C-alpha positions in Angstrom: 106.9 78.6 -76.2 106.9 79.3 -79.7 104.2 81.2 -80.7 104.0 82.5 -84.2 100.9 84.3 -85.9 98.7 82.7 -88.1 100.3 81.4 -91.6 97.0 82.5 -92.9 97.5 86.4 -91.7 101.2 86.3 -93.2 100.0 85.4 -96.6 97.0 87.9 -96.7 99.9 90.7 -95.9 102.0 89.6 -98.5 99.5 90.0 -101.1 98.1 93.0 -100.5 101.2 94.3 -100.1 101.9 93.3 -104.3 98.9 96.3 -104.6 98.9 98.6 -102.1 100.4 99.8 -99.0 99.1 98.5 -95.4 98.2 99.2 -92.6 98.4 97.0 -89.2 96.6 98.3 -86.0 95.4 96.8 -83.1 96.2 97.0 -79.1 99.8 97.7 -77.3 102.0 95.1 -77.7 100.1 93.4 -79.0 102.8 92.1 -81.8 102.4 94.5 -84.7 106.0 95.7 -84.5 107.3 92.2 -84.8 104.8 90.9 -87.1 105.8 93.8 -89.3 109.8 93.4 -88.7 109.5 89.6 -89.7 108.0 90.5 -92.7 111.6 92.1 -93.4 113.2 88.9 -94.1 115.0 86.4 -91.7 116.4 87.6 -89.4 115.0 90.7 -88.9 115.3 92.7 -85.4 114.6 96.9 -85.1 117.8 97.9 -86.3 116.5 96.4 -89.6 116.9 99.9 -91.6 113.5 99.5 -93.7 112.5 99.6 -90.1 111.5 103.6 -89.3 110.2 104.1 -85.7 108.3 107.5 -85.3 109.3 107.6 -81.8 112.9 107.8 -82.3 115.3 111.0 -82.3 115.8 110.5 -85.9 113.1 109.5 -88.2 111.0 112.2 -88.3 113.2 114.7 -89.6 114.2 111.9 -91.6 110.8 110.9 -92.7 110.0 115.1 -93.2 112.7 115.1 -95.7 111.8 112.6 -97.7 115.3 110.3 -95.9 114.3 106.7 -97.1 116.7 103.9 -97.1 118.2 103.3 -99.7 117.6 99.5 -101.4 115.1 98.8 -98.8 112.4 97.4 -101.1 109.9 97.3 -98.0 110.3 99.8 -95.2 107.9 100.3 -91.9 106.3 103.0 -90.8 105.9 102.4 -87.0 103.3 104.7 -84.5 103.9 107.5 -87.3 100.3 108.3 -86.6 101.5 110.2 -83.3 102.3 113.0 -86.1 99.2 115.3 -86.7 100.5 115.2 -90.2 101.4 111.8 -91.1 98.6 111.2 -93.7 99.8 113.7 -96.0 103.3 112.0 -95.2 102.4 108.8 -96.0 100.3 109.1 -99.5 103.4 111.9 -100.2 106.0 108.9 -99.6 103.3 106.3 -101.5 102.5 108.2 -104.4 106.8 108.7 -105.0 107.6 105.9 -104.7 105.0 102.8 -104.8 106.8 101.5 -108.2 109.7 101.0 -106.0 109.0 100.2 -102.0 106.0 98.7 -100.6 105.4 100.5 -97.0 103.6 99.1 -93.9 102.3 101.2 -91.2 101.8 100.3 -87.7 100.5 101.6 -84.7 98.6 101.2 -81.8 95.0 102.9 -82.1 92.8 102.5 -85.1 94.5 104.0 -88.3 91.1 104.5 -89.9 90.1 107.0 -87.0 93.1 108.9 -86.5 93.7 109.2 -90.4 90.8 112.7 -90.4 92.1 115.7 -92.0 94.8 116.3 -94.8 94.5 114.2 -98.0 92.8 111.6 -98.4 94.4 107.8 -98.7 91.2 106.3 -100.6 92.6 103.2 -102.2 95.8 103.6 -101.9 95.8 100.7 -98.5 94.8 97.5 -97.1 94.1 97.9 -93.4 94.5 94.5 -91.3 93.7 94.2 -87.1 95.9 92.2 -85.0 94.2 90.6 -82.1 95.8 88.8 -79.0 96.8 85.3 -79.6 94.0 82.6 -80.7 93.8 78.7 -79.2 94.1 77.9 -82.8 97.4 79.8 -82.8 98.6 79.1 -79.1 98.4 75.2 -80.2 97.9 75.4 -84.3 97.3 71.4 -84.1 95.5 69.7 -81.1 94.3 72.5 -78.6 93.9 71.2 -75.3 92.1 72.7 -72.0 95.4 73.7 -70.7 96.2 76.3 -73.9 92.7 77.5 -73.0 93.7 77.7 -69.0 96.8 79.8 -69.9 94.9 81.8 -72.4 92.2 82.7 -69.5 95.2 83.0 -66.9 97.5 85.5 -69.2 95.4 86.6 -71.7 96.6 86.4 -75.6 99.3 88.9 -75.9 102.6 87.4 -76.8 104.2 88.6 -73.3 102.7 87.5 -70.5 101.6 83.9 -72.4 104.9 82.7 -73.4 106.2 83.7 -69.8 103.7 82.3 -68.0 105.0 83.8 -64.7 102.0 85.4 -62.5 104.7 87.9 -61.6 105.3 88.8 -64.9 101.6 89.2 -66.3 100.6 91.6 -63.5 104.0 94.0 -64.1 103.5 93.8 -67.7 99.7 94.6 -67.6 99.9 97.3 -65.3 102.9 98.8 -67.7 100.8 98.1 -70.5 97.9 100.4 -68.7 99.8 103.1 -67.3 101.7 103.4 -71.2 98.3 103.5 -72.7 96.5 106.1 -70.4 99.8 108.1 -69.8 101.7 108.0 -73.5 98.7 107.3 -76.0 95.8 109.8 -74.6 98.8 112.2 -74.5 100.1 112.1 -77.5 96.5 111.4 -79.7 93.8 113.0 -77.5 93.6 116.4 -75.6 92.5 115.3 -72.8 92.9 116.8 -69.2 90.9 114.9 -66.8 93.9 111.8 -66.9 93.2 110.4 -63.9 89.2 110.1 -64.4 90.0 108.5 -67.7 92.2 106.1 -65.2 89.3 105.9 -62.9 86.8 104.6 -65.9 89.9 102.3 -66.7 89.8 101.1 -63.6 85.7 100.5 -63.8 85.2 99.3 -67.0 86.3 95.6 -66.0 83.2 95.3 -63.6 80.9 95.9 -66.8 81.8 93.5 -68.8 78.3 90.8 -69.7 75.9 93.6 -68.8 74.6 96.2 -70.3 76.5 98.9 -70.1 74.7 102.2 -68.7 76.6 105.9 -69.6 74.0 107.1 -66.7 75.9 104.7 -64.0 78.8 105.6 -65.1 78.3 109.1 -65.8 77.5 109.2 -61.4 80.4 107.5 -60.7 82.9 109.8 -62.5 81.2 112.6 -61.9 80.7 113.9 -65.5 77.9 114.7 -68.2 76.8 112.2 -70.2 78.3 113.0 -73.6 81.7 113.1 -71.7 81.7 109.6 -71.0 80.3 109.0 -73.9 83.4 110.6 -75.7 85.6 108.9 -72.9 84.6 105.4 -74.0 85.3 106.0 -77.4 88.6 107.1 -77.1 89.5 103.9 -75.0 87.7 102.1 -78.1 90.3 104.2 -80.6 92.9 103.2 -78.1 92.1 99.7 -78.7 91.1 99.3 -74.8 88.0 98.3 -75.3 85.1 97.4 -77.7 81.2 97.9 -77.4 78.5 95.5 -79.4 75.0 96.5 -80.3 71.6 94.6 -79.4 70.5 92.2 -82.3 67.0 93.4 -83.1 64.3 91.0 -84.4 60.6 91.3 -85.5 60.1 87.8 -83.6 60.7 88.8 -80.3 60.4 92.0 -78.2 64.9 93.1 -78.3 66.5 95.6 -76.5 67.9 98.7 -78.9 70.0 100.9 -77.2 72.3 99.6 -74.5 75.3 98.1 -75.7 77.9 95.2 -74.2 81.2 96.7 -73.3 84.1 94.3 -73.2 88.1 94.8 -73.2 90.9 93.4 -75.6 92.7 92.1 -71.9 90.2 90.2 -70.8 92.4 89.0 -67.8 91.6 92.3 -66.5 88.1 90.9 -65.8 88.2 89.3 -62.1 84.5 87.4 -62.2 85.9 84.1 -63.8 82.2 83.5 -66.0 82.6 87.6 -67.3 85.9 86.9 -68.0 85.2 83.5 -70.1 82.3 85.4 -72.0 85.4 88.3 -72.8 87.8 86.1 -74.3 84.6 84.8 -76.6 84.0 87.8 -77.4 87.5 88.5 -78.3 87.6 85.6 -80.6 84.3 86.0 -82.1 85.3 90.0 -82.7 89.2 88.5 -84.1 87.1 86.5 -86.4 84.3 88.7 -87.8 87.4 91.8 -88.3 89.4 88.6 -90.1 86.6 88.1 -92.7 86.5 91.5 -93.1 89.7 91.9 -93.3 90.5 89.3 -96.0 87.2 88.7 -97.9 85.7 92.4 -97.6 81.8 91.0 -96.4 80.0 93.1 -93.8 80.8 91.7 -90.5 78.7 92.0 -87.1 79.2 90.7 -83.4 76.2 92.0 -81.6 73.7 90.0 -78.6 70.4 88.6 -78.4 68.7 90.8 -75.2 64.4 91.0 -75.1 62.6 93.1 -73.0 62.1 90.3 -70.2 65.9 90.1 -69.2 66.4 86.6 -72.0 69.3 86.6 -73.6 72.3 84.6 -75.6 75.7 85.9 -75.2 76.7 87.1 -79.1 75.0 86.4 -82.5 77.7 86.6 -85.6 76.1 88.2 -88.9 77.4 88.3 -91.8 75.6 90.7 -94.8 73.5 91.5 -91.6 72.4 87.9 -91.9 72.7 85.7 -88.6 75.7 82.9 -88.9 75.1 81.8 -85.5 74.8 82.3 -81.7 76.6 81.6 -78.5 76.3 81.5 -75.1 78.8 81.0 -72.7 78.9 78.8 -69.7 81.8 77.7 -67.4 80.1 74.6 -66.4 78.7 71.9 -68.2 74.5 72.6 -67.6 71.5 72.0 -69.3 71.2 73.7 -72.6 69.9 77.3 -71.8 66.4 77.7 -71.5 66.9 81.5 -73.2 68.9 79.6 -76.7 65.4 77.7 -76.5 63.3 80.1 -76.9 65.3 82.2 -79.3 65.9 78.9 -81.4 61.5 78.7 -82.0 61.6 83.2 -82.6 64.3 84.0 -84.8 66.0 82.2 -88.2 69.6 82.3 -86.2 70.7 78.9 -88.6 72.6 77.7 -84.9 73.1 78.0 -82.0 75.9 77.1 -79.3 76.3 76.7 -75.8 79.8 76.9 -75.2 81.7 75.7 -71.4 85.3 74.5 -70.4 84.3 70.9 -69.3 84.1 68.1 -71.7 80.8 67.3 -72.3 79.0 67.2 -75.6 75.3 66.9 -76.7 72.7 68.1 -79.3 68.9 69.4 -79.1 67.7 70.3 -82.8 70.0 73.0 -83.5 71.8 73.9 -80.4 74.5 72.4 -79.6 76.6 72.2 -76.0 80.0 71.4 -76.5 83.4 72.6 -74.9 85.0 75.8 -76.1 87.9 74.0 -78.2 85.9 72.0 -80.4 83.5 75.3 -81.2 86.4 76.8 -82.4 87.7 73.6 -84.6 83.7 73.3 -85.7 83.3 77.2 -86.9 86.9 77.5 -87.9 88.3 80.5 -86.0 91.1 81.9 -87.0 
């Protein structure tokens, strides 16, 4: 299976490199290094002189001494955020080399978070967030239900999606989480209770799709509220999970505090309905990040729920104004009563109820349609 990143992503990065450094962040094994190396030239590999990995034993000393590879117009600095003073180092390289070199910095953690302290990098870089492969990237011309089922079963991470082997997927998933909890946490955070964070990682897939109550997690882990909140924030910074907040509206009694949690690897979720909801959440977050990173608009992904329990899974906002709402269903059932209720009481322009089947119909400004069709209509990246 030959899977390539959407050409729009490559073009956006190449355009940004003409003016500034480019930071590429995203979850471990999502393809950041592969993408960055491909920009070094046709056929480039990790042996290319322009590729510098901080984990290589010779790289730290070379970079601290400003020993850069000669005659390389583009250099890739991979995982350099593991160095405590990486921001000062990158600023020094950029300020002295920007007239003759282009620089890409990649990392399996939030580079906008792990840049605290040291010199400012303001106005020196553009940040792109790389997501798991989408349905459009998997099948650019004509995605099918078979393609969607492959994403549902093997995730959007390139390695398991390309192999499509259940055994390889299980081994990959186990190894990836082990490296995140054992290696990334060790390198980036001062956390001693590793076993409890492993337990939290096991609990999070069971919380997908429902309001996340910190009190319940606090009791399961036998730690205080502040500690649980900090640990979840760490997992967000390491691209393990992400949370979305409720969307308030003056004409409904919307919940205000509870957030919902989703995983970057939706295949960790066993329940089929929750897994589909997580996949859709990931696709919508990718859509929001793509518009933010390439067009500069402020995007938000939220959910709609009132105090009586009526809920629509997602609302996408642009510059604080709702664009559309999405409800997820595994079957081709009738339009959700919650959609009818909120359509009468909010100014959300379009409501979609997406499913895994084939039927499609419309009721007012609400559409019931296959998820594949939704991706095409709203031009998901």
